[in-house]
N, C-alpha and C positions, 0 to 999 in steps of 0.2 A: 483575335487580332483585329483591333478596331480602336476607336476613340474611347478613352476611359469613361467619359460621361455616358455613353450609350450603355456600357456595362453596368455602371452604378444604377442607372434608372431601371435596368432590366432585373437586376438581382435584388434590389432593395426590398421588395415585398416578400422575398423568400428567406431573408436572413433571420437567424434566431439569436445566437450568441457565439462567442469565439470558441466555446467548447464543443459546439455542434456544427458550425458552419464548415463547408468544404473549402479547400484552397481555391482561390480565384486569382489568376495572374493575367494581366493585360499587356499586350505587346503591340507596338506601333507597326505599321505595314513595312517600314524600312528595317525593322529588327534592331533599332538603336537602343531601345529601352524595354526592359521586362519589369513590370510593376506589380508587386504583390498587393492586391487590394484587400483581401479578406483572409483571415486565419494564417497570418504569417508564420507563427510559431507552431501551435498545436496541429494545425492542418497541413503544415509543410509548404505554405506558399512561398516563403523566403527561399527555401532550398530549391523549389521548382523554378523560381525566377532566376536563380543563379545558373541552373542547368540550361534554361532557355537562352540566357545571355551567352553562355559558352558556345551554344550551337550557332547563334546568329552573329556572334562576334560583337555583340552590343554590351550594355551594362545593366546590371540588376539594380533598380532604384529602390533600395530598402528604406523604409521610414520608421521602423520600430526603434524606440529609444535605446534598447539594449544593444542592438546591432550598430547603431550610429556611434555609441559611446564605448563600445567594446566591453559591455557588461554582460554578466551571466543572465540568460533568460530563465527566470525562476520556474515558469510553467514547464519549460522543456526539461529543466534539471529535475524537477519532481517527477515528470513522466518517465524519464530515463532510469531513475532509481526505483520506480514502482511506488512512489509515495502518493498517498491519497490526501487530497486537500480538503480539510474540514470546512473552510470558509474561503470562498474564492475572493471575496472582497478584502479579506485580511492579507491574502497573498498579493493582490494588486497593490495594497498599501505598502507592503514590504518591498515590492519591486520599485515603487516610487522612492522609498528611502535609499534603496541600493543605487538608483540613478543619481539622486541628490547628494548622497554622502560618499559614494564610491565603494561602499561595502556594507554588509549586514552580518550579524552574529548568528551562530547556529548552535543549538543544544540538541543532543540526541540521546535517547535511551539505549541505543544500540551502536555497534561500531560503525564509524563513518568511513567512506572512501576518501581518497585524496580530494580535497575540495578545490574549486576554482579560487584564484587569488583574491577575489572580492567577497568570498564567503569565509567567515572567521569562526572556527570552533571555540566554544567557551564551556566552562564547567558549571556556571551558575545559570540554572534554568530560568530564574526570574528576570534575568537581564537579556534574554535572547530575543532576537527579531523573528527567528524561525525555530519552532519547537517541534522536534521529531519524537513522537511519543505514542505508545499504545493506549495511554490514558485518554478518556473522552473529554477531559476538561483542560483547556489551554490557559493562556495568560492574556489579560487585557492588552491589546495593541500588538500581540504577536500572532503570526500565522501558524496554526496548528496543522501538522502533517503527520499522517499515520503510516508507519512502515508495515509491510505485509508480514508481521512477526508472529501472529497468534494462530494456533491450530486448536480446533475444538474436538475433543474426543466425546463421542455420543454413544450411549447405550439406551436401548428402548425396548419395551415389550412389543410383541407382534401385534400389528394393527394400530399402532399409535399414530394418530393423524399428524400431518405436517404442522398444523396450528399449535398443537401441544408442544412439539419440539421447538418451534419458534419462540413460544412464550418462555420455555425453560431456558433457552439460550439467552434471550434478551434479559431475563431476570438475573441470570448468573453474571452476565457482563455488566449490567447496571449496578448490581450489588458491589462489584469490585471496581467500578468506574472505568471499565475498559470499553474501547470503541469497537463497534461492529465493523467499522471500516478497516481496522487493523487485523481482521481475521483473513487468513489466506486460504484456509481449507478446513475440511472435516475429516474425521477418521472414526472407524468402528470395526467390529468383528466381521469376518467374511460371511457369517450367517445372516447378516443384514444386507447383503448385496442386492437382494430383491425386495427390500422393505419399502413399500410405496410411500409412506409418509416421510421417511428419511430422505429418499431420493427426490421427492417433490420439494422438500425444504431446501435441499442443496441446489436444485435447479433454479428455484425461485430467487435465491440469493446469488446465484452465479458462482457457487463454491465447488471446486473439485473435491472429490471424496476418495479416501484411500481405505482399503479393507485389509485386515490382517487375520491370519488363522490363529487358533488358540495356542499353538506351539510358539509362534512369534510373540504373542502377547505375554505368555508365561515366562519368556526370557528376560523381560524387563524387570529390573529389581527396584526395590524401594517404593513400590506402589501399594495401595490398599487392596485387600482381597475380600471376597465374599463367597461363603460356602454355597449359597443359593445360586450365584452366577456360575460357579464351578460345576455344579450339578447340571445346570441347564445348557451350558455352552462348552464346557471343558477348559475354560479360561478362568483364572483366579479373579480377573477383573477385565473390564473392557475400556471404559472411558479414559482412565489415566494412562495405561500403557499404550493404547491406540494413539492418543494425542502425542505422547512422547516419541513414538516411532515415526509418526508422520512429520513431526517437527524437525527430525534429523539429528545428526551428531551434536552433542553439547547442549541439547535442548533442556530446558528447566520446566518443572511443573509449577506454573504460576498460580493456578487455582485447583486445589484437590477436588475430587469428585463431589458434586452436589446432587442430592437426590430430590426428584419431583415425582408425582404420580406418573408412573410409566416411563420416565425419562431420567437418565443421569448425564451430567455434563461435567467435563474437566477441561482446563485450558492449559496448553503448553506454549512456551515461548521459544522461538527459534534463536539459536545463538548468533546467527549471521544473516539476518533477513535482507540486508542490502548487498550481499554477495561480496563482501570485502576480503575476507580471509582467503589466502591463496593467491591474491593479486600482488601482494607485496607493497600495496599502496594504501596507506591508511592515514587518517588524521592523527596527529600526535597529541591532541588535547584530551585529557581524561573525560569520559562521559559516564553516565549512570551505569552503563553496561560494564564499566571497568571497576566500579566500586564494590566492595565485598559486603555491604550492609545487608542486602537481601539474599545473597547467594547461599548462605548457610541455612536458609529457611526453605529452600526449594530442592526437590529431588532432581537429579541430573542424570542424563545418560550420555 
């Protein structure tokens, strides 16, 4: 509660960028204006300014373009859907087009929720301003956004180091042009619950990990089996069924088990990574998730 100039000079050396800065709101001593100076969207300064203004009976002096023009704040929209931004600069450019044109187009590999009126779903990926995809390669001029859609099933020999698991995972994803940022978690057999390398890899990437017993893994149909794995674990397979179980109902096996020295990796794709189904509110434009081209080639639970 002081002059804005004092606050600006005080905090200037401490600021990094809008993705890391905390919310800073300045209010005059009379409570007439609450001004969000830093991190209006992601840090919540705009919302905080509104709360302060309600308390003081004053006004929230918002200066962000999306708020002034009634446009969707794309950074908040991405955050709320759990989308990971591949290139912040591209998202900023898309926000500029949204402000200038009054709308931008969206293509998605998965079902979309009901969109704000200034976001327009389209079925042609190459024409989109925003591309929501598990693929690591986007389009020139488009903002690439990764949904939390992929689950990695991992099998490994006892004592396998985290580095070996990481190399196997990145090689598998790279071979299929899949983004690590689209991975939402890991899965394995319960015998690996105390596997140091696997746990270290999961912790290093910030991935949750699910474990399943052999009975649960054996109930998954349409996956590859191994006599050696069956003898060692009691499960016909680990990587593929674990990935499918963790990915949930309707999941598809995007990448069948790939073998490396001491590690196996499979990739499953969630059917509804953005939590659309069951809400009754979806986009009506066909997306890649609605087309049958790939569905016949993937195992499904």
